[in-house]
Chimera marker file (.cmm) of the C-alpha trace (Angstrom):
<marker_set name="trace">
<marker id="1" x="19.295" y="13.353" z="22.141" r="1" g="1" b="0" radius="0.5"/>
<marker id="2" x="19.018" y="12.711" z="18.399" r="1" g="1" b="0" radius="0.5"/>
<marker id="3" x="15.968" y="11.251" z="16.745" r="1" g="1" b="0" radius="0.5"/>
<marker id="4" x="15.763" y="7.521" z="16.281" r="1" g="1" b="0" radius="0.5"/>
<marker id="5" x="15.395" y="6.139" z="12.781" r="1" g="1" b="0" radius="0.5"/>
<marker id="6" x="11.775" y="5.186" z="12.175" r="1" g="1" b="0" radius="0.5"/>
<marker id="7" x="10.886" y="1.860" z="10.520" r="1" g="1" b="0" radius="0.5"/>
<marker id="8" x="7.563" y="0.088" z="10.072" r="1" g="1" b="0" radius="0.5"/>
<marker id="9" x="6.532" y="-3.430" z="9.240" r="1" g="1" b="0" radius="0.5"/>
<marker id="10" x="4.420" y="-3.995" z="6.137" r="1" g="1" b="0" radius="0.5"/>
<marker id="11" x="1.462" y="-5.020" z="8.282" r="1" g="1" b="0" radius="0.5"/>
<marker id="12" x="1.753" y="-1.846" z="10.394" r="1" g="1" b="0" radius="0.5"/>
<marker id="13" x="1.649" y="0.294" z="7.235" r="1" g="1" b="0" radius="0.5"/>
<marker id="14" x="-1.535" y="-1.492" z="6.139" r="1" g="1" b="0" radius="0.5"/>
<marker id="15" x="-3.031" y="-1.073" z="9.609" r="1" g="1" b="0" radius="0.5"/>
<marker id="16" x="-2.324" y="2.673" z="9.451" r="1" g="1" b="0" radius="0.5"/>
<marker id="17" x="-4.310" y="2.889" z="6.205" r="1" g="1" b="0" radius="0.5"/>
<marker id="18" x="-7.207" y="1.155" z="7.973" r="1" g="1" b="0" radius="0.5"/>
<marker id="19" x="-7.340" y="3.639" z="10.883" r="1" g="1" b="0" radius="0.5"/>
<marker id="20" x="-10.838" y="5.132" z="11.100" r="1" g="1" b="0" radius="0.5"/>
<marker id="21" x="-11.114" y="8.799" z="10.206" r="1" g="1" b="0" radius="0.5"/>
<marker id="22" x="-8.660" y="11.199" z="8.610" r="1" g="1" b="0" radius="0.5"/>
<marker id="23" x="-8.293" y="13.013" z="11.935" r="1" g="1" b="0" radius="0.5"/>
<marker id="24" x="-7.418" y="9.724" z="13.678" r="1" g="1" b="0" radius="0.5"/>
<marker id="25" x="-4.846" y="8.894" z="10.980" r="1" g="1" b="0" radius="0.5"/>
<marker id="26" x="-3.234" y="12.328" z="11.290" r="1" g="1" b="0" radius="0.5"/>
<marker id="27" x="-3.065" y="11.975" z="15.065" r="1" g="1" b="0" radius="0.5"/>
<marker id="28" x="-1.578" y="8.502" z="14.756" r="1" g="1" b="0" radius="0.5"/>
<marker id="29" x="1.100" y="9.700" z="12.322" r="1" g="1" b="0" radius="0.5"/>
<marker id="30" x="1.942" y="12.590" z="14.651" r="1" g="1" b="0" radius="0.5"/>
<marker id="31" x="2.248" y="10.158" z="17.560" r="1" g="1" b="0" radius="0.5"/>
<marker id="32" x="4.527" y="7.874" z="15.519" r="1" g="1" b="0" radius="0.5"/>
<marker id="33" x="6.787" y="10.847" z="14.788" r="1" g="1" b="0" radius="0.5"/>
<marker id="34" x="6.901" y="11.739" z="18.476" r="1" g="1" b="0" radius="0.5"/>
<marker id="35" x="7.940" y="8.145" z="19.264" r="1" g="1" b="0" radius="0.5"/>
<marker id="36" x="10.969" y="8.654" z="16.988" r="1" g="1" b="0" radius="0.5"/>
<marker id="37" x="11.964" y="11.682" z="19.091" r="1" g="1" b="0" radius="0.5"/>
<marker id="38" x="11.279" y="10.068" z="22.478" r="1" g="1" b="0" radius="0.5"/>
<marker id="39" x="10.869" y="6.276" z="22.267" r="1" g="1" b="0" radius="0.5"/>
<marker id="40" x="10.464" y="5.825" z="26.039" r="1" g="1" b="0" radius="0.5"/>
<marker id="41" x="8.310" y="8.665" z="27.383" r="1" g="1" b="0" radius="0.5"/>
<marker id="42" x="7.797" y="8.958" z="31.127" r="1" g="1" b="0" radius="0.5"/>
<marker id="43" x="5.351" y="6.395" z="32.429" r="1" g="1" b="0" radius="0.5"/>
<marker id="44" x="5.669" y="3.953" z="29.539" r="1" g="1" b="0" radius="0.5"/>
<marker id="45" x="6.025" y="0.287" z="30.428" r="1" g="1" b="0" radius="0.5"/>
<marker id="46" x="7.269" y="-2.641" z="28.391" r="1" g="1" b="0" radius="0.5"/>
<marker id="47" x="4.621" y="-5.062" z="27.165" r="1" g="1" b="0" radius="0.5"/>
<marker id="48" x="6.839" y="-8.161" z="27.101" r="1" g="1" b="0" radius="0.5"/>
<marker id="49" x="10.378" y="-9.235" z="27.919" r="1" g="1" b="0" radius="0.5"/>
<marker id="50" x="11.394" y="-7.735" z="24.577" r="1" g="1" b="0" radius="0.5"/>
<marker id="51" x="11.613" y="-4.007" z="23.964" r="1" g="1" b="0" radius="0.5"/>
<marker id="52" x="7.940" y="-3.633" z="22.918" r="1" g="1" b="0" radius="0.5"/>
<marker id="53" x="6.208" y="-0.479" z="24.119" r="1" g="1" b="0" radius="0.5"/>
<marker id="54" x="2.704" y="0.910" z="23.547" r="1" g="1" b="0" radius="0.5"/>
<marker id="55" x="2.071" y="4.511" z="22.525" r="1" g="1" b="0" radius="0.5"/>
<marker id="56" x="-1.503" y="5.782" z="22.851" r="1" g="1" b="0" radius="0.5"/>
<marker id="57" x="-3.033" y="7.941" z="20.129" r="1" g="1" b="0" radius="0.5"/>
<marker id="58" x="-6.687" y="8.722" z="20.809" r="1" g="1" b="0" radius="0.5"/>
<marker id="59" x="-8.524" y="5.374" z="20.596" r="1" g="1" b="0" radius="0.5"/>
<marker id="60" x="-5.593" y="3.686" z="18.839" r="1" g="1" b="0" radius="0.5"/>
<marker id="61" x="-2.374" y="2.132" z="20.116" r="1" g="1" b="0" radius="0.5"/>
<marker id="62" x="0.982" y="1.967" z="18.384" r="1" g="1" b="0" radius="0.5"/>
<marker id="63" x="3.124" y="-0.983" z="19.486" r="1" g="1" b="0" radius="0.5"/>
<marker id="64" x="6.776" y="-0.352" z="18.721" r="1" g="1" b="0" radius="0.5"/>
<marker id="65" x="10.114" y="-2.025" z="19.314" r="1" g="1" b="0" radius="0.5"/>
<marker id="66" x="13.211" y="-0.053" z="20.310" r="1" g="1" b="0" radius="0.5"/>
<marker id="67" x="16.697" y="-0.985" z="19.192" r="1" g="1" b="0" radius="0.5"/>
<marker id="68" x="19.254" y="1.204" z="20.968" r="1" g="1" b="0" radius="0.5"/>
<marker id="69" x="22.232" y="-0.292" z="19.124" r="1" g="1" b="0" radius="0.5"/>
<marker id="70" x="20.910" y="0.889" z="15.737" r="1" g="1" b="0" radius="0.5"/>
<marker id="71" x="19.095" y="3.913" z="17.178" r="1" g="1" b="0" radius="0.5"/>
<marker id="72" x="15.924" y="2.720" z="15.489" r="1" g="1" b="0" radius="0.5"/>
<marker id="73" x="12.263" y="2.345" z="16.375" r="1" g="1" b="0" radius="0.5"/>
<marker id="74" x="10.193" y="-0.218" z="14.479" r="1" g="1" b="0" radius="0.5"/>
<marker id="75" x="6.417" y="0.156" z="14.465" r="1" g="1" b="0" radius="0.5"/>
<marker id="76" x="5.072" y="-3.388" z="14.794" r="1" g="1" b="0" radius="0.5"/>
<marker id="77" x="1.329" y="-2.940" z="15.126" r="1" g="1" b="0" radius="0.5"/>
<marker id="78" x="-1.313" y="-0.217" z="14.986" r="1" g="1" b="0" radius="0.5"/>
<marker id="79" x="-4.808" y="-0.982" z="16.168" r="1" g="1" b="0" radius="0.5"/>
<marker id="80" x="-7.831" y="0.062" z="18.151" r="1" g="1" b="0" radius="0.5"/>
<marker id="81" x="-7.235" y="-0.021" z="21.898" r="1" g="1" b="0" radius="0.5"/>
<marker id="82" x="-9.856" y="-2.700" z="22.504" r="1" g="1" b="0" radius="0.5"/>
<marker id="83" x="-8.097" y="-5.287" z="20.347" r="1" g="1" b="0" radius="0.5"/>
<marker id="84" x="-4.454" y="-4.391" z="19.896" r="1" g="1" b="0" radius="0.5"/>
<marker id="85" x="-3.115" y="-6.312" z="22.901" r="1" g="1" b="0" radius="0.5"/>
<marker id="86" x="-4.800" y="-9.630" z="22.032" r="1" g="1" b="0" radius="0.5"/>
<link id1="1" id2="2" r="1" g="1" b="0" radius="0.2"/>
<link id1="2" id2="3" r="1" g="1" b="0" radius="0.2"/>
<link id1="3" id2="4" r="1" g="1" b="0" radius="0.2"/>
<link id1="4" id2="5" r="1" g="1" b="0" radius="0.2"/>
<link id1="5" id2="6" r="1" g="1" b="0" radius="0.2"/>
<link id1="6" id2="7" r="1" g="1" b="0" radius="0.2"/>
<link id1="7" id2="8" r="1" g="1" b="0" radius="0.2"/>
<link id1="8" id2="9" r="1" g="1" b="0" radius="0.2"/>
<link id1="9" id2="10" r="1" g="1" b="0" radius="0.2"/>
<link id1="10" id2="11" r="1" g="1" b="0" radius="0.2"/>
<link id1="11" id2="12" r="1" g="1" b="0" radius="0.2"/>
<link id1="12" id2="13" r="1" g="1" b="0" radius="0.2"/>
<link id1="13" id2="14" r="1" g="1" b="0" radius="0.2"/>
<link id1="14" id2="15" r="1" g="1" b="0" radius="0.2"/>
<link id1="15" id2="16" r="1" g="1" b="0" radius="0.2"/>
<link id1="16" id2="17" r="1" g="1" b="0" radius="0.2"/>
<link id1="17" id2="18" r="1" g="1" b="0" radius="0.2"/>
<link id1="18" id2="19" r="1" g="1" b="0" radius="0.2"/>
<link id1="19" id2="20" r="1" g="1" b="0" radius="0.2"/>
<link id1="20" id2="21" r="1" g="1" b="0" radius="0.2"/>
<link id1="21" id2="22" r="1" g="1" b="0" radius="0.2"/>
<link id1="22" id2="23" r="1" g="1" b="0" radius="0.2"/>
<link id1="23" id2="24" r="1" g="1" b="0" radius="0.2"/>
<link id1="24" id2="25" r="1" g="1" b="0" radius="0.2"/>
<link id1="25" id2="26" r="1" g="1" b="0" radius="0.2"/>
<link id1="26" id2="27" r="1" g="1" b="0" radius="0.2"/>
<link id1="27" id2="28" r="1" g="1" b="0" radius="0.2"/>
<link id1="28" id2="29" r="1" g="1" b="0" radius="0.2"/>
<link id1="29" id2="30" r="1" g="1" b="0" radius="0.2"/>
<link id1="30" id2="31" r="1" g="1" b="0" radius="0.2"/>
<link id1="31" id2="32" r="1" g="1" b="0" radius="0.2"/>
<link id1="32" id2="33" r="1" g="1" b="0" radius="0.2"/>
<link id1="33" id2="34" r="1" g="1" b="0" radius="0.2"/>
<link id1="34" id2="35" r="1" g="1" b="0" radius="0.2"/>
<link id1="35" id2="36" r="1" g="1" b="0" radius="0.2"/>
<link id1="36" id2="37" r="1" g="1" b="0" radius="0.2"/>
<link id1="37" id2="38" r="1" g="1" b="0" radius="0.2"/>
<link id1="38" id2="39" r="1" g="1" b="0" radius="0.2"/>
<link id1="39" id2="40" r="1" g="1" b="0" radius="0.2"/>
<link id1="40" id2="41" r="1" g="1" b="0" radius="0.2"/>
<link id1="41" id2="42" r="1" g="1" b="0" radius="0.2"/>
<link id1="42" id2="43" r="1" g="1" b="0" radius="0.2"/>
<link id1="43" id2="44" r="1" g="1" b="0" radius="0.2"/>
<link id1="44" id2="45" r="1" g="1" b="0" radius="0.2"/>
<link id1="45" id2="46" r="1" g="1" b="0" radius="0.2"/>
<link id1="46" id2="47" r="1" g="1" b="0" radius="0.2"/>
<link id1="47" id2="48" r="1" g="1" b="0" radius="0.2"/>
<link id1="48" id2="49" r="1" g="1" b="0" radius="0.2"/>
<link id1="49" id2="50" r="1" g="1" b="0" radius="0.2"/>
<link id1="50" id2="51" r="1" g="1" b="0" radius="0.2"/>
<link id1="51" id2="52" r="1" g="1" b="0" radius="0.2"/>
<link id1="52" id2="53" r="1" g="1" b="0" radius="0.2"/>
<link id1="53" id2="54" r="1" g="1" b="0" radius="0.2"/>
<link id1="54" id2="55" r="1" g="1" b="0" radius="0.2"/>
<link id1="55" id2="56" r="1" g="1" b="0" radius="0.2"/>
<link id1="56" id2="57" r="1" g="1" b="0" radius="0.2"/>
<link id1="57" id2="58" r="1" g="1" b="0" radius="0.2"/>
<link id1="58" id2="59" r="1" g="1" b="0" radius="0.2"/>
<link id1="59" id2="60" r="1" g="1" b="0" radius="0.2"/>
<link id1="60" id2="61" r="1" g="1" b="0" radius="0.2"/>
<link id1="61" id2="62" r="1" g="1" b="0" radius="0.2"/>
<link id1="62" id2="63" r="1" g="1" b="0" radius="0.2"/>
<link id1="63" id2="64" r="1" g="1" b="0" radius="0.2"/>
<link id1="64" id2="65" r="1" g="1" b="0" radius="0.2"/>
<link id1="65" id2="66" r="1" g="1" b="0" radius="0.2"/>
<link id1="66" id2="67" r="1" g="1" b="0" radius="0.2"/>
<link id1="67" id2="68" r="1" g="1" b="0" radius="0.2"/>
<link id1="68" id2="69" r="1" g="1" b="0" radius="0.2"/>
<link id1="69" id2="70" r="1" g="1" b="0" radius="0.2"/>
<link id1="70" id2="71" r="1" g="1" b="0" radius="0.2"/>
<link id1="71" id2="72" r="1" g="1" b="0" radius="0.2"/>
<link id1="72" id2="73" r="1" g="1" b="0" radius="0.2"/>
<link id1="73" id2="74" r="1" g="1" b="0" radius="0.2"/>
<link id1="74" id2="75" r="1" g="1" b="0" radius="0.2"/>
<link id1="75" id2="76" r="1" g="1" b="0" radius="0.2"/>
<link id1="76" id2="77" r="1" g="1" b="0" radius="0.2"/>
<link id1="77" id2="78" r="1" g="1" b="0" radius="0.2"/>
<link id1="78" id2="79" r="1" g="1" b="0" radius="0.2"/>
<link id1="79" id2="80" r="1" g="1" b="0" radius="0.2"/>
<link id1="80" id2="81" r="1" g="1" b="0" radius="0.2"/>
<link id1="81" id2="82" r="1" g="1" b="0" radius="0.2"/>
<link id1="82" id2="83" r="1" g="1" b="0" radius="0.2"/>
<link id1="83" id2="84" r="1" g="1" b="0" radius="0.2"/>
<link id1="84" id2="85" r="1" g="1" b="0" radius="0.2"/>
<link id1="85" id2="86" r="1" g="1" b="0" radius="0.2"/>
</marker_set>
């Protein structure tokens, strides 16, 4: 399977800059890249009726939307696990 095209909203890019430590940011970026390779890993569940999925990265969560027609993944939100789903 080929990689999906990776897109991000403006707010998600700002949220990535706000991620705690450098190590957390690097881990989050690595997780985002892995989402482009495998947007629906085993065990992942949709958050809503839309194609929104969470991807854990240490204490942070990456909420992304999958569009199979365009073969693209859009990162919608990046946040700490205690507040990202609110």
